C-alpha positions in Angstrom: 0.0 -41.4 261.3 -0.4 -38.0 259.2 3.0 -39.2 257.0 1.6 -42.5 256.4 -1.6 -41.3 254.8 -0.1 -38.3 252.6 2.4 -41.0 251.1 -0.2 -43.2 250.9 -2.4 -40.9 249.1 0.6 -39.6 247.0 0.7 -43.3 245.6 -2.7 -44.3 245.4 -4.3 -41.3 243.6 -2.3 -41.3 240.4 -2.3 -45.0 240.1 -6.1 -45.6 241.0 -7.7 -42.6 240.4 -10.5 -42.4 242.8 -13.4 -40.3 242.2 -14.0 -39.7 246.0 -12.5 -40.8 249.5 -14.7 -42.5 252.1 -13.6 -42.7 255.7 -15.2 -44.6 258.6 -13.0 -43.7 261.7 -13.0 -45.1 265.2 -14.7 -42.4 267.2 -17.2 -39.9 267.5 -17.2 -37.7 263.7 -19.3 -34.8 262.8 -20.4 -36.2 259.7 -21.5 -33.2 258.4 -18.1 -31.3 258.4 -15.9 -34.6 258.7 -14.6 -33.2 261.9 -13.3 -35.7 264.4 -15.4 -34.7 267.8 -13.3 -36.9 270.3 -10.4 -39.6 269.0 -9.8 -42.8 271.8 -7.6 -44.4 269.3 -5.2 -41.7 268.2 -3.9 -39.3 269.9 -3.9 -36.0 269.0 -6.9 -36.2 266.6 -9.9 -34.8 268.9 -11.2 -32.0 267.1 -9.1 -32.3 263.9 -10.7 -31.7 260.6 -10.0 -34.9 258.9 -12.5 -34.5 256.0 -11.2 -31.1 254.9 -7.1 -32.5 255.5 -7.9 -35.3 253.2 -9.6 -33.1 250.6 -7.0 -30.5 250.3 -4.5 -33.3 250.2 -6.3 -35.2 247.5 -8.3 -32.5 245.6 -11.2 -35.2 246.2 -14.7 -35.1 247.4 -14.4 -36.4 250.9 -17.1 -38.1 253.4 -16.1 -39.0 257.0 -18.4 -41.0 259.6 -18.1 -43.1 262.2 -17.0 -46.8 262.1 -19.6 -48.5 263.4 -21.9 -46.4 261.0 -19.6 -47.1 257.8 -19.8 -50.9 259.1 -23.4 -50.8 259.4 -24.1 -49.6 256.1 -21.4 -51.9 254.4 -23.8 -55.0 256.2 -26.9 -53.4 255.2 -25.7 -52.6 251.3 -23.7 -55.9 250.8 -23.9 -58.2 253.6 -26.2 -60.0 256.1 -28.8 -57.3 256.2 -29.3 -57.0 252.3 -33.3 -57.3 252.0 -33.9 -56.1 255.5 -35.0 -52.3 256.7 -34.2 -51.2 259.0 -30.7 -52.9 260.3 -29.5 -52.2 263.1 -25.3 -53.5 263.5 -23.4 -54.1 266.8 -19.7 -54.9 266.7 -18.5 -56.6 269.9 -14.6 -56.0 269.5 -12.3 -53.9 272.1 -14.9 -51.8 272.5 -18.7 -52.2 271.4 -20.2 -50.0 268.4 -23.3 -49.9 266.5 -25.3 -48.5 263.8 -28.5 -48.0 262.3 -29.5 -48.0 258.6 -32.9 -46.8 257.4 -33.8 -47.0 254.0 -30.4 -47.6 252.9 -29.2 -44.4 254.6 -27.3 -44.1 258.0 -29.9 -42.4 260.5 -27.4 -40.3 262.8 -29.5 -37.8 264.7 -28.5 -34.6 266.1 -24.5 -34.5 266.2 -22.4 -36.2 266.3 -24.8 -38.9 265.6 -23.7 -42.5 266.5 -25.9 -45.1 267.9 -23.5 -45.5 271.1 -24.9 -48.9 272.1 -21.6 -49.1 274.0 -22.7 -46.5 276.5 -26.3 -47.9 277.2 -26.3 -48.3 280.8 -27.8 -51.8 281.9 -28.5 -50.5 285.8 -28.7 -47.2 287.6 -25.0 -47.3 288.7 -23.8 -46.6 285.7 -22.7 -50.4 284.2 -22.5 -50.3 280.4 -22.9 -52.7 277.9 -19.5 -52.1 276.8 -18.1 -53.0 280.3 -19.8 -56.2 280.4 -19.8 -57.3 277.0 -16.9 -55.9 274.8 -13.8 -58.3 274.0 -12.0 -57.5 276.9 -14.6 -57.5 279.5 -15.1 -61.2 278.4 -11.4 -61.7 278.5 -11.5 -60.5 282.3 -14.2 -62.6 283.1 -12.4 -65.6 281.8 -8.9 -64.6 283.5 -10.7 -64.4 286.9 -11.8 -68.1 286.6 -7.8 -69.0 287.5 -8.9 -67.4 291.0 -12.4 -68.8 291.3 -12.5 -72.0 289.0 -8.9 -72.8 288.6 -10.0 -76.4 287.3 -12.2 -75.6 285.0 -11.1 -76.5 281.3 -11.3 -72.7 280.0 -8.4 -72.5 282.7 -6.6 -75.3 281.3 -7.2 -73.9 277.7 -5.9 -70.3 278.2 -2.7 -71.5 280.0 -0.2 -68.8 280.4 -2.2 -66.4 277.8 -2.6 -63.2 278.6 -5.0 -60.9 276.5 -7.3 -62.1 274.1 -8.8 -64.9 276.4 -11.9 -64.6 275.0 -11.0 -66.7 271.4 -10.7 -70.1 273.4 -14.5 -69.7 274.6 -15.7 -71.4 271.5 -13.7 -74.3 271.9 -14.6 -74.6 275.5 -18.3 -74.4 274.5 -17.9 -77.1 272.2 -16.6 -79.1 275.0 -19.7 -78.6 277.1 -17.7 -76.6 279.6 -19.9 -75.1 282.6 -17.9 -72.2 283.2 -18.0 -71.3 279.2 -21.7 -72.0 279.4 -21.9 -69.2 282.1 -20.0 -66.6 280.5 -21.4 -67.0 277.2 -25.0 -66.8 278.8 -24.1 -64.1 281.3 -22.1 -62.2 278.4 -25.6 -62.8 276.3 -28.0 -61.6 278.7 -26.7 -58.4 279.2 -26.3 -57.8 275.3 -29.8 -58.8 274.7 -30.7 -56.3 277.7 -29.2 -53.3 276.0 -30.5 -54.0 272.5 -34.1 -54.3 274.1 -33.7 -50.4 274.0 -32.8 -50.6 270.2 -35.9 -52.9 269.7 -38.4 -50.9 271.7 -37.2 -47.7 269.8 -36.4 -48.3 266.3 -38.0 -51.7 265.5 -35.0 -52.9 263.4 -36.4 -56.1 261.2 -32.7 -57.5 261.9 -29.8 -57.5 264.3 -26.5 -58.1 263.0 -23.6 -59.2 265.5 -20.2 -58.2 264.0 -16.5 -57.6 265.6 -14.1 -60.1 267.1 -16.4 -61.4 269.9 -19.0 -62.6 267.3 -16.9 -65.3 266.0 -17.9 -67.5 268.8 -20.5 -68.2 266.3 -24.3 -69.9 266.5 -23.9 -70.1 270.6 -23.8 -66.5 271.0 -26.4 -65.6 268.3 -28.7 -68.0 269.6 -28.2 -67.1 273.2 -28.8 -63.4 272.3 -31.9 -64.2 270.2 -33.5 -65.8 273.3 -32.8 -63.6 276.1 -33.7 -60.8 273.2 -37.3 -62.4 273.1 -37.6 -62.2 276.8 -36.6 -58.7 277.1 -38.7 -57.2 274.3 -42.9 -56.6 274.8 -45.0 -59.3 273.8 -46.6 -56.7 271.3 -43.4 -56.5 269.0 -43.3 -60.3 269.2 -41.3 -62.1 267.4 -38.9 -59.2 267.2 -36.1 -58.7 264.6 -33.9 -61.7 263.7 -30.5 -62.1 265.1 -28.0 -62.7 262.1 -24.3 -63.0 262.5 -22.7 -60.1 260.5 -21.4 -61.2 256.8 -18.7 -59.2 255.7 -16.1 -59.8 258.8 -13.2 -57.1 258.6 -14.4 -55.7 255.6 -17.8 -54.2 257.0 -16.3 -50.7 257.4 -14.3 -50.3 254.3 -16.8 -51.5 252.3 -19.2 -49.1 254.0 -16.8 -46.6 253.4 -17.1 -47.1 249.6 -20.2 -46.5 250.0 -19.5 -43.5 251.7 -17.6 -42.5 248.9 -19.9 -43.3 246.0 -22.5 -41.0 247.6 -20.4 -38.0 248.2 -19.1 -38.5 244.3 -22.4 -38.7 243.2 -23.0 -35.3 244.7 -19.8 -33.4 244.0 
């Protein structure tokens, strides 16, 4: 991985002449120093001083932040969050991440400073949002139907597929499949319960749903919004808008460009 990055920088920097580098990293990051606090995706990168390493290679100012924070910044400044303040973004992929942007700036809090909505507990036994609402969690719910509801339309749609079963959920919902609706409502309710804590603590004007699972579309957005109303105290009604994210897979790169712009301005 480091060899690939080194080779890419060697080629790109002379050709594009960037003023700075911004990085959205998939894991907890000390955003002040650019040090990786924990690496779930890349083996051996825990405690790696990524910012210093990139700065040494490139001789450019570097800003490293968590990928969900970066994605939130991208959406807040250039995506579906434009015109709202604060903006909370949740990404529903292989895991569940989130970020908060206030007045155009990522809210960090104490180190490392990620809005780890995926690790918010749904009960006292330790069930977390990620274990119920991530893509892999929904995949597992659908796979269990092969045993419990083998005649359901959703089971017929997934066939012999293994992995990524959630991609069939939208089509099953269009065909009014009972099990698809149950899984959707169950997932939306769990997600809304987790997000209700965000609403009560930070009062975002908008909550943006991103990541692969959000591609289910309007049925998920509407179900989350409706359930969230029921979990939010009446004094805060009607609560934040719930909207689909606008930048798709570009959210993190766009946010990283904004990180680079900011660090270049202060270099």
